[in-house]
C-alpha positions in Angstrom: 66.2 45.2 -3.5 65.1 47.6 -0.8 66.2 46.3 2.6 63.4 48.2 4.3 60.8 46.0 2.6 59.8 42.4 3.1 59.1 40.2 0.0 56.9 37.1 0.1 55.4 34.6 -2.3 52.0 33.1 -1.9 50.0 31.1 -4.5 52.5 32.4 -7.1 51.8 36.0 -6.2 54.4 38.6 -5.0 53.5 40.3 -1.7 55.4 43.2 -0.2 55.2 44.8 3.2 57.0 47.3 5.4 56.4 44.9 8.4 57.3 41.2 8.8 54.6 38.5 8.2 54.7 34.8 8.8 54.8 34.0 5.1 57.3 32.3 2.7 60.0 34.8 1.7 60.5 35.4 -2.0 64.0 35.1 -3.4 65.6 38.1 -5.1 65.5 36.3 -8.4 61.8 35.6 -8.1 61.1 39.3 -7.3 63.1 40.6 -10.2 61.6 38.1 -12.7 58.0 38.7 -11.5 55.6 40.3 -13.9 52.1 40.0 -12.3 50.2 42.2 -10.0 51.9 43.1 -6.7 50.1 43.0 -3.4 51.0 45.5 -0.8 50.1 44.2 2.7 48.5 46.5 5.2 46.5 46.0 8.4 43.7 48.5 9.2 40.5 47.9 11.1 38.1 46.2 8.6 35.3 48.5 9.8 37.2 51.5 8.6 39.0 50.4 5.5 38.5 48.4 2.3 39.9 44.9 1.8 41.6 46.0 -1.4 42.1 48.9 -3.7 44.4 50.2 -6.4 47.5 51.9 -5.1 48.1 55.1 -7.0 50.9 56.9 -5.0 53.6 56.4 -2.4 51.3 57.8 0.3 48.7 55.1 0.0 51.1 52.2 -0.5 51.4 51.5 3.3 48.7 53.5 5.0 48.1 53.5 8.7 44.5 54.6 8.3 42.0 55.2 5.5 40.4 58.7 5.4 39.6 61.6 3.1 43.3 62.4 2.7 43.4 59.6 0.1 41.9 62.2 -2.3 45.1 64.3 -2.0 48.1 64.0 -4.2 51.4 64.9 -2.6 54.6 65.9 -4.4 56.7 63.0 -3.5 59.7 63.1 -5.8 62.1 61.3 -3.6 61.8 57.6 -2.8 64.0 54.8 -1.8 61.6 52.2 -3.2 62.9 50.0 -6.0 62.3 51.2 -9.5 60.2 48.1 -10.4 57.8 48.9 -7.6 57.5 52.6 -8.6 56.8 51.5 -12.2 54.2 49.1 -11.1 52.4 51.9 -9.1 52.4 54.1 -12.2 51.0 51.2 -14.3 48.3 50.6 -11.7 49.5 47.1 -11.0 49.9 47.4 -7.2 46.9 46.3 -5.1 46.7 47.3 -1.4 45.5 44.2 0.6 44.2 44.6 4.1 45.2 41.6 6.2 42.7 42.6 9.0 40.1 40.7 6.9 40.0 37.0 7.7 39.5 36.2 4.0 42.2 38.5 2.6 43.9 35.6 0.8 40.9 35.2 -1.4 42.1 38.3 -3.3 45.3 36.7 -4.4 44.0 34.6 -7.3 40.7 36.5 -8.0 41.4 40.0 -6.7 38.5 41.3 -8.8 36.9 38.4 -10.7 34.4 40.6 -12.5 37.1 42.9 -13.9 39.3 39.9 -14.7 36.6 38.7 -17.1 36.4 42.2 -18.6 40.1 42.2 -19.2 39.6 39.3 -21.5 36.9 41.3 -23.4 33.9 39.3 -22.0 30.8 41.5 -21.7 29.0 41.8 -18.4 25.7 40.4 -17.5 23.7 42.9 -15.3 20.6 42.4 -13.2 18.2 45.3 -12.6 15.7 45.0 -9.7 12.8 47.5 -9.5 11.1 48.5 -12.7 9.5 51.8 -11.7 10.2 55.1 -13.5 14.0 55.0 -12.7 14.5 51.3 -13.4 12.6 51.3 -16.7 14.5 54.4 -18.0 17.8 52.9 -16.8 17.4 49.6 -18.7 16.3 51.6 -21.8 19.7 53.4 -21.5 21.6 50.2 -21.0 19.9 48.6 -24.0 20.7 51.6 -26.3 24.2 52.4 -25.1 25.7 49.2 -23.6 26.1 47.0 -26.7 29.9 46.9 -26.5 30.1 46.0 -22.8 26.9 44.3 -21.7 25.8 40.8 -22.9 22.4 40.8 -21.4 20.1 42.7 -19.0 18.2 40.6 -16.5 15.2 42.3 -15.0 13.0 41.6 -12.0 10.1 43.2 -10.2 7.4 41.9 -7.8 4.9 43.0 -10.4 5.2 40.4 -13.2 3.3 42.6 -15.6 6.1 45.2 -15.3 8.6 42.6 -16.2 6.6 41.4 -19.2 6.1 45.0 -20.4 9.7 46.0 -20.3 10.8 42.8 -22.0 8.4 43.6 -24.8 9.3 47.3 -25.0 13.1 47.1 -24.7 13.6 44.2 -26.9 11.7 46.1 -29.6 14.2 49.0 -29.5 16.2 48.4 -32.7 18.2 50.2 -35.3 17.2 50.0 -39.0 20.6 48.4 -39.4 20.1 44.7 -38.5 23.8 44.2 -38.0 23.8 46.4 -34.8 23.8 44.3 -31.6 21.8 45.3 -28.5 21.9 43.4 -25.2 18.9 41.2 -24.7 16.5 42.1 -21.9 15.5 38.9 -20.1 13.1 38.1 -17.3 15.0 36.9 -14.2 13.8 34.5 -11.5 14.3 35.5 -7.9 16.7 32.6 -7.2 18.9 33.7 -10.2 19.2 37.4 -9.4 22.9 37.2 -8.5 24.0 35.1 -11.5 25.5 38.2 -13.0 28.5 40.5 -12.8 26.6 43.6 -11.5 23.4 43.8 -9.5 21.6 47.1 -9.8 19.1 48.1 -7.0 16.3 50.4 -8.3 13.5 49.6 -5.9 11.9 52.7 -4.5 9.0 52.9 -1.9 7.7 55.9 -0.2 8.5 58.4 -3.0 6.6 61.5 -2.2 3.8 62.5 -4.6 4.3 65.7 -6.6 3.1 68.5 -4.4 3.9 66.6 -1.1 7.7 67.2 -1.1 9.7 67.5 2.1 12.9 69.6 2.4 14.8 66.5 1.1 12.8 64.2 -1.0 15.6 61.6 -1.1 15.9 61.2 2.7 12.1 60.7 2.9 12.6 57.4 1.0 15.2 56.0 3.4 13.0 54.1 5.8 11.3 52.0 3.2 14.2 51.5 0.8 16.6 50.6 3.6 14.6 47.5 4.6 14.5 46.3 1.0 18.1 46.9 0.2 19.0 45.0 3.3 17.1 42.0 2.2 18.8 41.9 -1.2 22.3 42.5 0.3 21.7 39.6 2.7 20.6 37.5 -0.3 23.8 38.5 -2.2 25.9 37.4 0.8 24.1 34.0 1.1 24.7 33.5 -2.6 28.4 34.3 -2.2 28.0 37.0 -4.8 31.4 38.2 -6.1 30.3 41.0 -8.4 29.3 44.6 -7.9 26.3 45.5 -5.8 25.0 48.8 -7.1 22.5 51.1 -5.5 20.6 53.6 -7.6 17.6 54.2 -5.3 17.6 57.2 -2.9 19.4 58.0 -0.7 22.2 56.1 -2.5 25.0 56.9 -0.1 23.1 55.9 3.0 21.6 52.7 1.4 25.2 51.6 0.5 26.0 51.7 4.2 22.9 49.6 4.9 24.1 47.0 2.4 27.5 47.0 4.0 25.9 45.9 7.3 25.1 42.6 5.6 28.8 41.9 5.3 29.4 42.4 1.6 32.9 43.7 0.9 33.1 47.5 1.0 34.7 47.7 -2.5 31.8 45.6 -3.9 29.2 48.2 -3.1 28.8 51.4 -5.2 26.2 54.1 -5.1 25.1 55.8 -8.3 23.6 59.2 -7.6 26.4 61.7 -8.2 26.4 61.5 -12.0 23.3 63.6 -12.3 24.5 66.1 -9.8 27.5 66.7 -12.0 25.2 67.0 -15.0 22.9 69.5 -13.2 25.9 71.6 -12.1 27.1 71.6 -15.7 23.6 72.7 -16.9 23.6 75.7 -14.5 27.2 76.5 -15.2 26.5 76.7 -18.9 23.9 79.5 -18.1 26.2 81.6 -16.0 29.4 83.2 -17.4 30.9 83.3 -13.9 30.6 79.5 -13.6 31.4 78.4 -17.1 34.8 77.0 -16.0 32.9 74.1 -14.3 32.3 72.5 -17.7 36.1 71.7 -18.1 37.5 72.0 -14.6 34.7 71.4 -12.2 34.1 68.4 -9.8 31.3 67.1 -7.8 31.7 65.4 -4.4 29.6 63.8 -1.7 26.0 62.6 -1.6 23.1 62.8 -4.0 21.3 65.5 -2.0 22.0 67.5 1.1 25.8 68.0 1.9 26.7 67.8 -1.8 29.8 69.7 -2.7 30.3 71.3 -6.1 33.7 72.8 -6.9 33.6 75.3 -9.8 37.2 74.4 -10.6 39.6 72.0 -9.1 42.5 74.2 -10.4 41.3 77.7 -9.7 38.7 77.3 -7.0 36.2 80.1 -6.4 34.2 79.7 -3.2 31.3 82.0 -4.2 30.8 80.3 -7.6 31.1 76.9 -6.1 28.4 77.5 -3.4 26.1 79.0 -6.0 26.4 75.9 -8.2 26.0 73.7 -5.2 22.7 75.3 -4.1 21.3 75.3 -7.6 22.2 71.7 -8.1 20.7 70.5 -4.8 17.4 72.3 -5.5 17.2 71.2 -9.1 14.9 68.2 -8.5 12.4 70.6 -6.7 12.3 72.7 -9.8 11.1 69.8 -11.9 8.6 68.8 -9.2 7.3 72.4 -9.3 6.3 71.8 -12.9 4.2 68.8 -11.8 6.7 66.0 -12.8 8.9 63.6 -10.9 12.6 64.1 -11.8 13.7 60.7 -12.8 14.9 60.8 -16.4 18.2 62.6 -15.9 19.1 60.6 -12.7 18.3 57.2 -14.4 20.6 58.1 -17.4 23.3 60.3 -16.0 23.7 58.6 -12.6 22.5 55.2 -13.7 23.0 54.0 -17.3 25.9 56.2 -18.4 27.8 55.8 -15.1 27.3 52.1 -14.9 28.6 51.6 -18.5 31.6 53.8 -17.6 32.3 51.5 -14.6 32.2 48.4 -16.7 34.5 49.9 -19.2 37.0 51.1 -16.5 36.4 54.7 -17.4 36.3 57.7 -15.1 32.8 58.5 -13.7 31.0 59.7 -10.6 29.8 57.2 -8.0 30.0 56.7 -4.2 32.6 54.3 -2.9 33.8 53.3 0.5 36.4 55.6 2.1 37.3 55.0 5.7 33.8 54.2 7.0 31.6 56.2 4.7 30.4 56.0 1.1 31.7 59.2 -0.4 30.8 60.3 -3.9 33.8 61.3 -6.2 35.3 60.6 -9.5 36.8 57.2 -9.7 37.3 54.2 -12.0 37.3 50.4 -11.6 40.4 48.7 -12.8 41.6 45.1 -12.7 43.6 46.2 -9.6 40.6 47.7 -7.9 39.1 51.1 -7.4 41.2 54.1 -8.3 40.1 57.4 -6.8 40.9 60.6 -8.6 43.6 62.4 -6.6 44.3 66.2 -6.6 47.5 68.1 -6.1 47.3 71.4 -4.2 43.7 71.0 -3.3 42.4 74.4 -1.9 42.0 74.3 1.9 38.6 75.9 1.7 37.4 73.1 -0.6 38.9 70.4 1.5 37.2 71.9 4.6 33.9 71.6 2.8 34.7 68.0 1.8 35.6 67.1 5.4 32.3 68.5 6.7 30.4 66.4 4.3 32.5 63.4 5.0 32.0 63.7 8.7 28.2 63.9 8.1 28.3 60.7 6.2 30.5 59.1 8.9 28.1 60.0 11.6 25.2 58.2 9.9 24.2 55.1 12.0 21.8 52.4 10.8 
């Protein structure tokens, strides 16, 4: 074994560190025979780092700080780490565990209880709160597309008639083939909102009427939505909720930070707004031969709105094409509003239903997750070992400069 590492055993789990801890040391025989997930111990300020995440490279095995560099892949071909540890990293079986959290040991036996259930092919129960245009469209998408991963859809709204309406409507969406399963849509009581695997916040107040738009319609909703998301996040904490707290309402990235203030775990909170920005960028790219590469090579980063970053290609980055797509994508919602309609269908399905289903199924998708103090939108997936962020080799410096500017804007937001 590597003499530079320390090996410990706790609750039948193998822990490793590059610094000594006051824990029971693991024998060499135990280490070599061990087959479960490996926990890599770190200690970073809990205000600036997650409690746990999936280790994907040597660089994020023992990090001194968590920041945007976690999106970079480095060409580390040489390592003195033992082969079993390198193999475990490749197999996504290593979990970074931040001992700066007082409750870090809770991760050892139920490092991600929601995903643990999914590993055994149990479908998720989801709760959707807020049955306006977005919420109603979202549950329709979940009903139609979530049969293989969702057991039931619990819905709640202050307006009981909305709840009754959507229970009637959605449960009457059926295929002519009676053998096809659809998740049942059920009315939820307020005290039972967090008896689920994923809570989905779709409440929106203060949405500007068509014709009364500000420069950023999403930010205009922050004041009202922040008060409500704070109440639900506090309720989740009081209920000791262990699942995923998802935000679909605008502005998703900033509302995620509000939810974090109620002391949920950073890795519990996810913002679903970037999926539609990727879809909109794809739409505009398909209409411009100079941007067509986005459809296969492009990426979206950052918030659902101002400071969005669209990269036309992650392999052959073109600054001009990327900024063109970024501008078109940011203004896309205003184009729909100019026609006299609120733009909610594509967001509810691309950012909401499709991205949420991809999350449950551990597939790559776009959402905002916590990175070093901010909720930054990027491609990621949720594994049994935690969140894996998509990393990029040889990221162009001009692109990274744009990402850093956006990241710093998100970091500077105070609630």
